[in-house]
PyMOL Python script that loads the backbone (N, CA, C, O; Angstrom):
from pymol import cmd

cmd.read_pdbstr("""\
ATOM      1  N   MET A   1      -0.435   6.060  15.413  1.00  0.00           N
ATOM      2  CA  MET A   1      -0.132   6.539  14.083  1.00  0.00           C
ATOM      3  C   MET A   1      -0.742   5.581  13.061  1.00  0.00           C
ATOM      4  O   MET A   1      -0.773   4.369  13.274  1.00  0.00           O
ATOM      5  N   TYR A   2      -1.223   6.134  11.960  1.00  0.00           N
ATOM      6  CA  TYR A   2      -1.819   5.346  10.881  1.00  0.00           C
ATOM      7  C   TYR A   2      -1.060   5.605   9.586  1.00  0.00           C
ATOM      8  O   TYR A   2      -0.441   6.654   9.410  1.00  0.00           O
ATOM      9  N   TYR A   3      -1.119   4.648   8.701  1.00  0.00           N
ATOM     10  CA  TYR A   3      -0.352   4.716   7.459  1.00  0.00           C
ATOM     11  C   TYR A   3      -1.225   4.369   6.258  1.00  0.00           C
ATOM     12  O   TYR A   3      -2.074   3.480   6.325  1.00  0.00           O
ATOM     13  N   THR A   4      -1.004   5.077   5.171  1.00  0.00           N
ATOM     14  CA  THR A   4      -1.507   4.683   3.866  1.00  0.00           C
ATOM     15  C   THR A   4      -0.289   4.121   3.158  1.00  0.00           C
ATOM     16  O   THR A   4       0.784   4.723   3.189  1.00  0.00           O
ATOM     17  N   TYR A   5      -0.450   2.960   2.516  1.00  0.00           N
ATOM     18  CA  TYR A   5       0.721   2.299   1.953  1.00  0.00           C
ATOM     19  C   TYR A   5       0.427   1.739   0.569  1.00  0.00           C
ATOM     20  O   TYR A   5      -0.723   1.511   0.193  1.00  0.00           O
ATOM     21  N   ILE A   6       1.508   1.526  -0.174  1.00  0.00           N
ATOM     22  CA  ILE A   6       1.426   0.878  -1.481  1.00  0.00           C
ATOM     23  C   ILE A   6       2.391  -0.298  -1.473  1.00  0.00           C
ATOM     24  O   ILE A   6       3.571  -0.156  -1.154  1.00  0.00           O
ATOM     25  N   LEU A   7       1.861  -1.463  -1.831  1.00  0.00           N
ATOM     26  CA  LEU A   7       2.662  -2.669  -1.967  1.00  0.00           C
ATOM     27  C   LEU A   7       2.785  -3.009  -3.442  1.00  0.00           C
ATOM     28  O   LEU A   7       1.910  -2.680  -4.242  1.00  0.00           O
ATOM     29  N   LYS A   8       3.881  -3.671  -3.793  1.00  0.00           N
ATOM     30  CA  LYS A   8       4.066  -4.154  -5.153  1.00  0.00           C
ATOM     31  C   LYS A   8       4.294  -5.656  -5.097  1.00  0.00           C
ATOM     32  O   LYS A   8       5.107  -6.143  -4.312  1.00  0.00           O
ATOM     33  N   SER A   9       3.573  -6.380  -5.930  1.00  0.00           N
ATOM     34  CA  SER A   9       3.753  -7.822  -6.023  1.00  0.00           C
ATOM     35  C   SER A   9       5.013  -8.114  -6.822  1.00  0.00           C
ATOM     36  O   SER A   9       5.175  -7.619  -7.937  1.00  0.00           O
ATOM     37  N   LEU A  10       5.895  -8.909  -6.262  1.00  0.00           N
ATOM     38  CA  LEU A  10       7.123  -9.265  -6.963  1.00  0.00           C
ATOM     39  C   LEU A  10       6.864 -10.269  -8.081  1.00  0.00           C
ATOM     40  O   LEU A  10       7.676 -10.393  -8.997  1.00  0.00           O
ATOM     41  N   SER A  11       5.751 -10.981  -8.018  1.00  0.00           N
ATOM     42  CA  SER A  11       5.456 -11.973  -9.058  1.00  0.00           C
ATOM     43  C   SER A  11       4.641 -11.380 -10.210  1.00  0.00           C
ATOM     44  O   SER A  11       4.938 -11.645 -11.375  1.00  0.00           O
ATOM     45  N   SER A  12       3.618 -10.583  -9.895  1.00  0.00           N
ATOM     46  CA  SER A  12       2.746 -10.066 -10.952  1.00  0.00           C
ATOM     47  C   SER A  12       3.002  -8.599 -11.290  1.00  0.00           C
ATOM     48  O   SER A  12       2.466  -8.086 -12.272  1.00  0.00           O
ATOM     49  N   LYS A  13       3.820  -7.921 -10.480  1.00  0.00           N
ATOM     50  CA  LYS A  13       4.138  -6.497 -10.664  1.00  0.00           C
ATOM     51  C   LYS A  13       2.922  -5.585 -10.462  1.00  0.00           C
ATOM     52  O   LYS A  13       2.954  -4.420 -10.860  1.00  0.00           O
ATOM     53  N   ARG A  14       1.864  -6.097  -9.856  1.00  0.00           N
ATOM     54  CA  ARG A  14       0.673  -5.301  -9.576  1.00  0.00           C
ATOM     55  C   ARG A  14       0.854  -4.567  -8.255  1.00  0.00           C
ATOM     56  O   ARG A  14       1.704  -4.921  -7.438  1.00  0.00           O
ATOM     57  N   TYR A  15       0.026  -3.526  -8.062  1.00  0.00           N
ATOM     58  CA  TYR A  15       0.071  -2.732  -6.840  1.00  0.00           C
ATOM     59  C   TYR A  15      -1.157  -2.993  -5.990  1.00  0.00           C
ATOM     60  O   TYR A  15      -2.229  -3.333  -6.492  1.00  0.00           O
ATOM     61  N   TYR A  16      -0.973  -2.825  -4.688  1.00  0.00           N
ATOM     62  CA  TYR A  16      -2.074  -2.881  -3.743  1.00  0.00           C
ATOM     63  C   TYR A  16      -1.961  -1.652  -2.852  1.00  0.00           C
ATOM     64  O   TYR A  16      -0.877  -1.334  -2.364  1.00  0.00           O
ATOM     65  N   ILE A  17      -3.069  -0.963  -2.640  1.00  0.00           N
ATOM     66  CA  ILE A  17      -3.095   0.252  -1.822  1.00  0.00           C
ATOM     67  C   ILE A  17      -3.993  -0.016  -0.615  1.00  0.00           C
ATOM     68  O   ILE A  17      -5.106  -0.521  -0.759  1.00  0.00           O
ATOM     69  N   GLY A  18      -3.501   0.325   0.567  1.00  0.00           N
ATOM     70  CA  GLY A  18      -4.280   0.093   1.773  1.00  0.00           C
ATOM     71  C   GLY A  18      -3.895   1.053   2.884  1.00  0.00           C
ATOM     72  O   GLY A  18      -3.094   1.967   2.689  1.00  0.00           O
ATOM     73  N   HIS A  19      -4.483   0.825   4.059  1.00  0.00           N
ATOM     74  CA  HIS A  19      -4.127   1.617   5.242  1.00  0.00           C
ATOM     75  C   HIS A  19      -4.064   0.688   6.448  1.00  0.00           C
ATOM     76  O   HIS A  19      -4.704  -0.363   6.470  1.00  0.00           O
ATOM     77  N   THR A  20      -3.288   1.084   7.445  1.00  0.00           N
ATOM     78  CA  THR A  20      -3.096   0.263   8.643  1.00  0.00           C
ATOM     79  C   THR A  20      -2.518   1.115   9.764  1.00  0.00           C
ATOM     80  O   THR A  20      -2.117   2.258   9.547  1.00  0.00           O
ATOM     81  N   ASN A  21      -2.479   0.550  10.953  1.00  0.00           N
ATOM     82  CA  ASN A  21      -1.779   1.220  12.056  1.00  0.00           C
ATOM     83  C   ASN A  21      -0.499   0.469  12.426  1.00  0.00           C
ATOM     84  O   ASN A  21       0.193   0.852  13.369  1.00  0.00           O
ATOM     85  N   ASN A  22      -0.178  -0.610  11.678  1.00  0.00           N
ATOM     86  CA  ASN A  22       1.035  -1.378  11.938  1.00  0.00           C
ATOM     87  C   ASN A  22       1.571  -1.914  10.605  1.00  0.00           C
ATOM     88  O   ASN A  22       1.142  -2.970  10.141  1.00  0.00           O
ATOM     89  N   LEU A  23       2.489  -1.198  10.004  1.00  0.00           N
ATOM     90  CA  LEU A  23       3.012  -1.563   8.685  1.00  0.00           C
ATOM     91  C   LEU A  23       3.697  -2.923   8.668  1.00  0.00           C
ATOM     92  O   LEU A  23       3.475  -3.714   7.752  1.00  0.00           O
ATOM     93  N   ASP A  24       4.514  -3.199   9.654  1.00  0.00           N
ATOM     94  CA  ASP A  24       5.250  -4.466   9.676  1.00  0.00           C
ATOM     95  C   ASP A  24       4.306  -5.664   9.734  1.00  0.00           C
ATOM     96  O   ASP A  24       4.460  -6.619   8.972  1.00  0.00           O
ATOM     97  N   LEU A  25       3.340  -5.612  10.632  1.00  0.00           N
ATOM     98  CA  LEU A  25       2.385  -6.706  10.770  1.00  0.00           C
ATOM     99  C   LEU A  25       1.533  -6.844   9.511  1.00  0.00           C
ATOM    100  O   LEU A  25       1.262  -7.959   9.066  1.00  0.00           O
ATOM    101  N   ARG A  26       1.116  -5.734   8.943  1.00  0.00           N
ATOM    102  CA  ARG A  26       0.274  -5.785   7.754  1.00  0.00           C
ATOM    103  C   ARG A  26       1.021  -6.399   6.568  1.00  0.00           C
ATOM    104  O   ARG A  26       0.460  -7.220   5.843  1.00  0.00           O
ATOM    105  N   LEU A  27       2.265  -6.011   6.368  1.00  0.00           N
ATOM    106  CA  LEU A  27       3.064  -6.585   5.290  1.00  0.00           C
ATOM    107  C   LEU A  27       3.246  -8.090   5.517  1.00  0.00           C
ATOM    108  O   LEU A  27       3.161  -8.881   4.577  1.00  0.00           O
ATOM    109  N   LYS A  28       3.492  -8.470   6.755  1.00  0.00           N
ATOM    110  CA  LYS A  28       3.638  -9.887   7.092  1.00  0.00           C
ATOM    111  C   LYS A  28       2.356 -10.644   6.751  1.00  0.00           C
ATOM    112  O   LYS A  28       2.420 -11.735   6.183  1.00  0.00           O
ATOM    113  N   ARG A  29       1.200 -10.086   7.086  1.00  0.00           N
ATOM    114  CA  ARG A  29      -0.076 -10.741   6.799  1.00  0.00           C
ATOM    115  C   ARG A  29      -0.308 -10.860   5.294  1.00  0.00           C
ATOM    116  O   ARG A  29      -0.824 -11.878   4.832  1.00  0.00           O
ATOM    117  N   HIS A  30       0.065  -9.838   4.525  1.00  0.00           N
ATOM    118  CA  HIS A  30      -0.062  -9.922   3.066  1.00  0.00           C
ATOM    119  C   HIS A  30       0.808 -11.064   2.537  1.00  0.00           C
ATOM    120  O   HIS A  30       0.361 -11.851   1.702  1.00  0.00           O
ATOM    121  N   ASN A  31       2.022 -11.153   3.010  1.00  0.00           N
ATOM    122  CA  ASN A  31       2.957 -12.165   2.520  1.00  0.00           C
ATOM    123  C   ASN A  31       2.649 -13.575   3.010  1.00  0.00           C
ATOM    124  O   ASN A  31       3.129 -14.547   2.427  1.00  0.00           O
ATOM    125  N   GLU A  32       1.867 -13.699   4.059  1.00  0.00           N
ATOM    126  CA  GLU A  32       1.461 -15.016   4.565  1.00  0.00           C
ATOM    127  C   GLU A  32       0.082 -15.420   4.039  1.00  0.00           C
ATOM    128  O   GLU A  32      -0.516 -16.371   4.541  1.00  0.00           O
ATOM    129  N   ASN A  33      -0.424 -14.706   3.033  1.00  0.00           N
ATOM    130  CA  ASN A  33      -1.722 -14.987   2.404  1.00  0.00           C
ATOM    131  C   ASN A  33      -2.889 -14.931   3.380  1.00  0.00           C
ATOM    132  O   ASN A  33      -3.844 -15.696   3.251  1.00  0.00           O
ATOM    133  N   GLN A  34      -2.817 -14.032   4.353  1.00  0.00           N
ATOM    134  CA  GLN A  34      -3.890 -13.865   5.329  1.00  0.00           C
ATOM    135  C   GLN A  34      -4.819 -12.723   4.973  1.00  0.00           C
ATOM    136  O   GLN A  34      -5.749 -12.430   5.725  1.00  0.00           O
ATOM    137  N   VAL A  35      -4.589 -12.070   3.843  1.00  0.00           N
ATOM    138  CA  VAL A  35      -5.438 -10.971   3.381  1.00  0.00           C
ATOM    139  C   VAL A  35      -6.121 -11.442   2.104  1.00  0.00           C
ATOM    140  O   VAL A  35      -5.456 -11.717   1.105  1.00  0.00           O
ATOM    141  N   THR A  36      -7.432 -11.534   2.137  1.00  0.00           N
ATOM    142  CA  THR A  36      -8.194 -12.105   1.032  1.00  0.00           C
ATOM    143  C   THR A  36      -7.903 -11.432  -0.305  1.00  0.00           C
ATOM    144  O   THR A  36      -7.750 -12.116  -1.316  1.00  0.00           O
ATOM    145  N   SER A  37      -7.824 -10.123  -0.326  1.00  0.00           N
ATOM    146  CA  SER A  37      -7.669  -9.412  -1.601  1.00  0.00           C
ATOM    147  C   SER A  37      -6.290  -9.563  -2.230  1.00  0.00           C
ATOM    148  O   SER A  37      -6.122  -9.254  -3.410  1.00  0.00           O
ATOM    149  N   THR A  38      -5.301 -10.029  -1.478  1.00  0.00           N
ATOM    150  CA  THR A  38      -3.960 -10.200  -2.048  1.00  0.00           C
ATOM    151  C   THR A  38      -3.485 -11.649  -1.982  1.00  0.00           C
ATOM    152  O   THR A  38      -2.333 -11.945  -2.302  1.00  0.00           O
ATOM    153  N   LYS A  39      -4.360 -12.537  -1.572  1.00  0.00           N
ATOM    154  CA  LYS A  39      -3.994 -13.939  -1.388  1.00  0.00           C
ATOM    155  C   LYS A  39      -3.478 -14.544  -2.691  1.00  0.00           C
ATOM    156  O   LYS A  39      -4.079 -14.373  -3.752  1.00  0.00           O
ATOM    157  N   ASN A  40      -2.361 -15.250  -2.592  1.00  0.00           N
ATOM    158  CA  ASN A  40      -1.734 -15.965  -3.716  1.00  0.00           C
ATOM    159  C   ASN A  40      -1.285 -15.054  -4.857  1.00  0.00           C
ATOM    160  O   ASN A  40      -1.171 -15.503  -5.998  1.00  0.00           O
ATOM    161  N   ARG A  41      -1.032 -13.786  -4.562  1.00  0.00           N
ATOM    162  CA  ARG A  41      -0.520 -12.875  -5.588  1.00  0.00           C
ATOM    163  C   ARG A  41       0.828 -12.298  -5.195  1.00  0.00           C
ATOM    164  O   ARG A  41       1.346 -11.435  -5.904  1.00  0.00           O
ATOM    165  N   GLY A  42       1.408 -12.739  -4.100  1.00  0.00           N
ATOM    166  CA  GLY A  42       2.667 -12.215  -3.600  1.00  0.00           C
ATOM    167  C   GLY A  42       3.846 -12.988  -4.136  1.00  0.00           C
ATOM    168  O   GLY A  42       3.693 -13.769  -5.076  1.00  0.00           O
ATOM    169  N   PRO A  43       5.001 -12.796  -3.574  1.00  0.00           N
ATOM    170  CA  PRO A  43       5.299 -11.982  -2.395  1.00  0.00           C
ATOM    171  C   PRO A  43       5.184 -10.485  -2.675  1.00  0.00           C
ATOM    172  O   PRO A  43       5.279 -10.030  -3.815  1.00  0.00           O
ATOM    173  N   TRP A  44       4.977  -9.750  -1.604  1.00  0.00           N
ATOM    174  CA  TRP A  44       4.765  -8.308  -1.672  1.00  0.00           C
ATOM    175  C   TRP A  44       5.926  -7.559  -1.054  1.00  0.00           C
ATOM    176  O   TRP A  44       6.550  -8.025  -0.100  1.00  0.00           O
ATOM    177  N   GLU A  45       6.210  -6.382  -1.612  1.00  0.00           N
ATOM    178  CA  GLU A  45       7.196  -5.491  -0.999  1.00  0.00           C
ATOM    179  C   GLU A  45       6.556  -4.119  -0.811  1.00  0.00           C
ATOM    180  O   GLU A  45       5.758  -3.669  -1.633  1.00  0.00           O
ATOM    181  N   LEU A  46       6.919  -3.475   0.273  1.00  0.00           N
ATOM    182  CA  LEU A  46       6.435  -2.129   0.560  1.00  0.00           C
ATOM    183  C   LEU A  46       7.232  -1.144  -0.289  1.00  0.00           C
ATOM    184  O   LEU A  46       8.456  -1.073  -0.183  1.00  0.00           O
ATOM    185  N   VAL A  47       6.528  -0.378  -1.140  1.00  0.00           N
ATOM    186  CA  VAL A  47       7.229   0.569  -1.998  1.00  0.00           C
ATOM    187  C   VAL A  47       6.975   2.021  -1.596  1.00  0.00           C
ATOM    188  O   VAL A  47       7.705   2.918  -2.020  1.00  0.00           O
ATOM    189  N   TYR A  48       5.938   2.259  -0.776  1.00  0.00           N
ATOM    190  CA  TYR A  48       5.610   3.644  -0.410  1.00  0.00           C
ATOM    191  C   TYR A  48       4.681   3.650   0.788  1.00  0.00           C
ATOM    192  O   TYR A  48       3.843   2.760   0.938  1.00  0.00           O
ATOM    193  N   PHE A  49       4.831   4.660   1.646  1.00  0.00           N
ATOM    194  CA  PHE A  49       3.859   4.872   2.708  1.00  0.00           C
ATOM    195  C   PHE A  49       3.832   6.333   3.119  1.00  0.00           C
ATOM    196  O   PHE A  49       4.797   7.073   2.927  1.00  0.00           O
ATOM    197  N   GLU A  50       2.705   6.728   3.686  1.00  0.00           N
ATOM    198  CA  GLU A  50       2.519   8.062   4.255  1.00  0.00           C
ATOM    199  C   GLU A  50       1.969   7.878   5.661  1.00  0.00           C
ATOM    200  O   GLU A  50       1.240   6.922   5.927  1.00  0.00           O
ATOM    201  N   GLU A  51       2.316   8.788   6.555  1.00  0.00           N
ATOM    202  CA  GLU A  51       1.939   8.683   7.969  1.00  0.00           C
ATOM    203  C   GLU A  51       0.857   9.710   8.293  1.00  0.00           C
ATOM    204  O   GLU A  51       0.931  10.858   7.854  1.00  0.00           O
ATOM    205  N   TYR A  52      -0.154   9.292   9.067  1.00  0.00           N
ATOM    206  CA  TYR A  52      -1.257  10.182   9.461  1.00  0.00           C
ATOM    207  C   TYR A  52      -1.575  10.003  10.936  1.00  0.00           C
ATOM    208  O   TYR A  52      -1.338   8.941  11.512  1.00  0.00           O
ATOM    209  N   GLU A  53      -2.108  11.041  11.531  1.00  0.00           N
ATOM    210  CA  GLU A  53      -2.448  10.995  12.954  1.00  0.00           C
ATOM    211  C   GLU A  53      -3.739  10.246  13.217  1.00  0.00           C
ATOM    212  O   GLU A  53      -3.904   9.671  14.294  1.00  0.00           O
ATOM    213  N   THR A  54      -4.665  10.236  12.259  1.00  0.00           N
ATOM    214  CA  THR A  54      -5.954   9.583  12.470  1.00  0.00           C
ATOM    215  C   THR A  54      -6.238   8.559  11.383  1.00  0.00           C
ATOM    216  O   THR A  54      -5.742   8.661  10.261  1.00  0.00           O
ATOM    217  N   ARG A  55      -7.039   7.584  11.738  1.00  0.00           N
ATOM    218  CA  ARG A  55      -7.431   6.552  10.779  1.00  0.00           C
ATOM    219  C   ARG A  55      -8.241   7.164   9.640  1.00  0.00           C
ATOM    220  O   ARG A  55      -8.080   6.769   8.486  1.00  0.00           O
ATOM    221  N   SER A  56      -9.098   8.110   9.950  1.00  0.00           N
ATOM    222  CA  SER A  56      -9.935   8.704   8.903  1.00  0.00           C
ATOM    223  C   SER A  56      -9.091   9.417   7.842  1.00  0.00           C
ATOM    224  O   SER A  56      -9.425   9.360   6.659  1.00  0.00           O
ATOM    225  N   LYS A  57      -8.023  10.076   8.237  1.00  0.00           N
ATOM    226  CA  LYS A  57      -7.150  10.736   7.263  1.00  0.00           C
ATOM    227  C   LYS A  57      -6.429   9.709   6.384  1.00  0.00           C
ATOM    228  O   LYS A  57      -6.281   9.910   5.179  1.00  0.00           O
ATOM    229  N   ALA A  58      -5.983   8.609   6.995  1.00  0.00           N
ATOM    230  CA  ALA A  58      -5.312   7.553   6.232  1.00  0.00           C
ATOM    231  C   ALA A  58      -6.288   6.906   5.253  1.00  0.00           C
ATOM    232  O   ALA A  58      -5.918   6.607   4.118  1.00  0.00           O
ATOM    233  N   MET A  59      -7.525   6.688   5.680  1.00  0.00           N
ATOM    234  CA  MET A  59      -8.542   6.100   4.805  1.00  0.00           C
ATOM    235  C   MET A  59      -8.887   7.048   3.655  1.00  0.00           C
ATOM    236  O   MET A  59      -9.059   6.613   2.516  1.00  0.00           O
ATOM    237  N   TYR A  60      -8.987   8.325   3.955  1.00  0.00           N
ATOM    238  CA  TYR A  60      -9.288   9.309   2.920  1.00  0.00           C
ATOM    239  C   TYR A  60      -8.188   9.307   1.845  1.00  0.00           C
ATOM    240  O   TYR A  60      -8.478   9.336   0.649  1.00  0.00           O
ATOM    241  N   ARG A  61      -6.946   9.273   2.281  1.00  0.00           N
ATOM    242  CA  ARG A  61      -5.824   9.272   1.335  1.00  0.00           C
ATOM    243  C   ARG A  61      -5.806   7.978   0.515  1.00  0.00           C
ATOM    244  O   ARG A  61      -5.525   8.007  -0.683  1.00  0.00           O
ATOM    245  N   GLU A  62      -6.102   6.852   1.155  1.00  0.00           N
ATOM    246  CA  GLU A  62      -6.183   5.579   0.438  1.00  0.00           C
ATOM    247  C   GLU A  62      -7.226   5.659  -0.676  1.00  0.00           C
ATOM    248  O   GLU A  62      -6.962   5.266  -1.812  1.00  0.00           O
ATOM    249  N   ARG A  63      -8.407   6.168  -0.342  1.00  0.00           N
ATOM    250  CA  ARG A  63      -9.459   6.289  -1.360  1.00  0.00           C
ATOM    251  C   ARG A  63      -9.038   7.217  -2.489  1.00  0.00           C
ATOM    252  O   ARG A  63      -9.343   6.959  -3.653  1.00  0.00           O
ATOM    253  N   TYR A  64      -8.334   8.305  -2.149  1.00  0.00           N
ATOM    254  CA  TYR A  64      -7.877   9.232  -3.186  1.00  0.00           C
ATOM    255  C   TYR A  64      -6.881   8.548  -4.133  1.00  0.00           C
ATOM    256  O   TYR A  64      -7.012   8.654  -5.352  1.00  0.00           O
ATOM    257  N   ILE A  65      -5.904   7.860  -3.580  1.00  0.00           N
ATOM    258  CA  ILE A  65      -4.903   7.197  -4.424  1.00  0.00           C
ATOM    259  C   ILE A  65      -5.579   6.140  -5.303  1.00  0.00           C
ATOM    260  O   ILE A  65      -5.250   6.015  -6.482  1.00  0.00           O
ATOM    261  N   LYS A  66      -6.519   5.380  -4.736  1.00  0.00           N
ATOM    262  CA  LYS A  66      -7.228   4.378  -5.525  1.00  0.00           C
ATOM    263  C   LYS A  66      -8.041   5.024  -6.646  1.00  0.00           C
ATOM    264  O   LYS A  66      -8.230   4.420  -7.702  1.00  0.00           O
ATOM    265  N   SER A  67      -8.518   6.235  -6.425  1.00  0.00           N
ATOM    266  CA  SER A  67      -9.325   6.918  -7.446  1.00  0.00           C
ATOM    267  C   SER A  67      -8.484   7.350  -8.640  1.00  0.00           C
ATOM    268  O   SER A  67      -9.035   7.623  -9.706  1.00  0.00           O
ATOM    269  N   LEU A  68      -7.175   7.416  -8.491  1.00  0.00           N
ATOM    270  CA  LEU A  68      -6.306   7.813  -9.596  1.00  0.00           C
ATOM    271  C   LEU A  68      -6.373   6.809 -10.740  1.00  0.00           C
ATOM    272  O   LEU A  68      -6.325   7.191 -11.910  1.00  0.00           O
ATOM    273  N   LYS A  69      -6.483   5.540 -10.408  1.00  0.00           N
ATOM    274  CA  LYS A  69      -6.670   4.452 -11.369  1.00  0.00           C
ATOM    275  C   LYS A  69      -5.655   4.416 -12.503  1.00  0.00           C
ATOM    276  O   LYS A  69      -5.906   3.802 -13.540  1.00  0.00           O
ATOM    277  N   SER A  70      -4.543   5.049 -12.323  1.00  0.00           N
ATOM    278  CA  SER A  70      -3.521   5.056 -13.362  1.00  0.00           C
ATOM    279  C   SER A  70      -2.218   4.536 -12.777  1.00  0.00           C
ATOM    280  O   SER A  70      -1.687   5.104 -11.822  1.00  0.00           O
ATOM    281  N   ARG A  71      -1.711   3.470 -13.344  1.00  0.00           N
ATOM    282  CA  ARG A  71      -0.452   2.896 -12.875  1.00  0.00           C
ATOM    283  C   ARG A  71       0.661   3.936 -12.934  1.00  0.00           C
ATOM    284  O   ARG A  71       1.461   4.045 -12.004  1.00  0.00           O
ATOM    285  N   ARG A  72       0.714   4.691 -14.011  1.00  0.00           N
ATOM    286  CA  ARG A  72       1.753   5.705 -14.189  1.00  0.00           C
ATOM    287  C   ARG A  72       1.663   6.778 -13.092  1.00  0.00           C
ATOM    288  O   ARG A  72       2.689   7.189 -12.548  1.00  0.00           O
ATOM    289  N   THR A  73       0.461   7.227 -12.768  1.00  0.00           N
ATOM    290  CA  THR A  73       0.280   8.250 -11.738  1.00  0.00           C
ATOM    291  C   THR A  73       0.666   7.713 -10.368  1.00  0.00           C
ATOM    292  O   THR A  73       1.303   8.413  -9.581  1.00  0.00           O
ATOM    293  N   ILE A  74       0.285   6.481 -10.084  1.00  0.00           N
ATOM    294  CA  ILE A  74       0.634   5.871  -8.794  1.00  0.00           C
ATOM    295  C   ILE A  74       2.142   5.697  -8.683  1.00  0.00           C
ATOM    296  O   ILE A  74       2.722   5.985  -7.636  1.00  0.00           O
ATOM    297  N   GLU A  75       2.785   5.228  -9.753  1.00  0.00           N
ATOM    298  CA  GLU A  75       4.242   5.082  -9.730  1.00  0.00           C
ATOM    299  C   GLU A  75       4.928   6.429  -9.581  1.00  0.00           C
ATOM    300  O   GLU A  75       5.927   6.539  -8.871  1.00  0.00           O
ATOM    301  N   LYS A  76       4.412   7.444 -10.234  1.00  0.00           N
ATOM    302  CA  LYS A  76       4.978   8.791 -10.123  1.00  0.00           C
ATOM    303  C   LYS A  76       4.897   9.275  -8.671  1.00  0.00           C
ATOM    304  O   LYS A  76       5.817   9.927  -8.176  1.00  0.00           O
ATOM    305  N   LEU A  77       3.805   8.956  -8.003  1.00  0.00           N
ATOM    306  CA  LEU A  77       3.611   9.347  -6.606  1.00  0.00           C
ATOM    307  C   LEU A  77       4.749   8.828  -5.739  1.00  0.00           C
ATOM    308  O   LEU A  77       5.351   9.594  -4.986  1.00  0.00           O
ATOM    309  N   PHE A  78       5.053   7.539  -5.836  1.00  0.00           N
ATOM    310  CA  PHE A  78       6.089   7.028  -4.928  1.00  0.00           C
ATOM    311  C   PHE A  78       7.495   7.175  -5.466  1.00  0.00           C
ATOM    312  O   PHE A  78       8.446   7.137  -4.685  1.00  0.00           O
ATOM    313  N   LEU A  79       7.667   7.341  -6.761  1.00  0.00           N
ATOM    314  CA  LEU A  79       9.020   7.551  -7.283  1.00  0.00           C
ATOM    315  C   LEU A  79       9.524   8.972  -6.999  1.00  0.00           C
ATOM    316  O   LEU A  79      10.729   9.185  -6.867  1.00  0.00           O
ATOM    317  N   THR A  80       8.618   9.934  -6.906  1.00  0.00           N
ATOM    318  CA  THR A  80       9.025  11.305  -6.614  1.00  0.00           C
ATOM    319  C   THR A  80       9.051  11.589  -5.111  1.00  0.00           C
ATOM    320  O   THR A  80       9.557  12.627  -4.684  1.00  0.00           O
ATOM    321  N   ASN A  81       8.512  10.676  -4.313  1.00  0.00           N
ATOM    322  CA  ASN A  81       8.448  10.875  -2.863  1.00  0.00           C
ATOM    323  C   ASN A  81       9.010   9.678  -2.125  1.00  0.00           C
ATOM    324  O   ASN A  81       8.402   9.200  -1.168  1.00  0.00           O
ATOM    325  N   LEU A  82      10.146   9.192  -2.549  1.00  0.00           N
ATOM    326  CA  LEU A  82      10.713   8.001  -1.895  1.00  0.00           C
ATOM    327  C   LEU A  82      10.979   8.273  -0.420  1.00  0.00           C
ATOM    328  O   LEU A  82      11.715   9.194  -0.066  1.00  0.00           O
ATOM    329  N   ASN A  83      10.370   7.460   0.431  1.00  0.00           N
ATOM    330  CA  ASN A  83      10.576   7.629   1.865  1.00  0.00           C
ATOM    331  C   ASN A  83      10.969   6.329   2.539  1.00  0.00           C
ATOM    332  O   ASN A  83      10.908   6.235   3.765  1.00  0.00           O
ATOM    333  N   LEU A  84      11.367   5.335   1.783  1.00  0.00           N
ATOM    334  CA  LEU A  84      11.786   4.054   2.387  1.00  0.00           C
ATOM    335  C   LEU A  84      13.280   3.965   2.445  1.00  0.00           C
ATOM    336  O   LEU A  84      13.822   2.966   2.918  1.00  0.00           O
TER     337      LEU A  84
END
""", "prot")
cmd.dss("prot")
cmd.show_as("cartoon", "prot")
cmd.util.cbc("prot")
cmd.orient("prot")
C-alpha cells in the first residue's frame, strides 16, 4: 500500500506534501532531520493521508495537491476529509 500525506510543522506552521509506502517510518525520518527538504523545520505532525494501491497513483495525487499551491485549498482538503 502507498500513501500520499500532508505534514504540518509545529514550529513554522508550514506544510509538506509527499508519498511513501510506510507512514510511520517516513514521519520518524522527517522528525529526525533525515529528509533534506524538511531538515531543521520540524517537529512535524501528520495531518492528512490518502491510501493507494500503486506508487504511481500516490505520486500522481502528490503532484496534484502540490499544484494547488494554495494554503487555504490544502487546508480545506484535510479539514473536510479528516481520516486520522
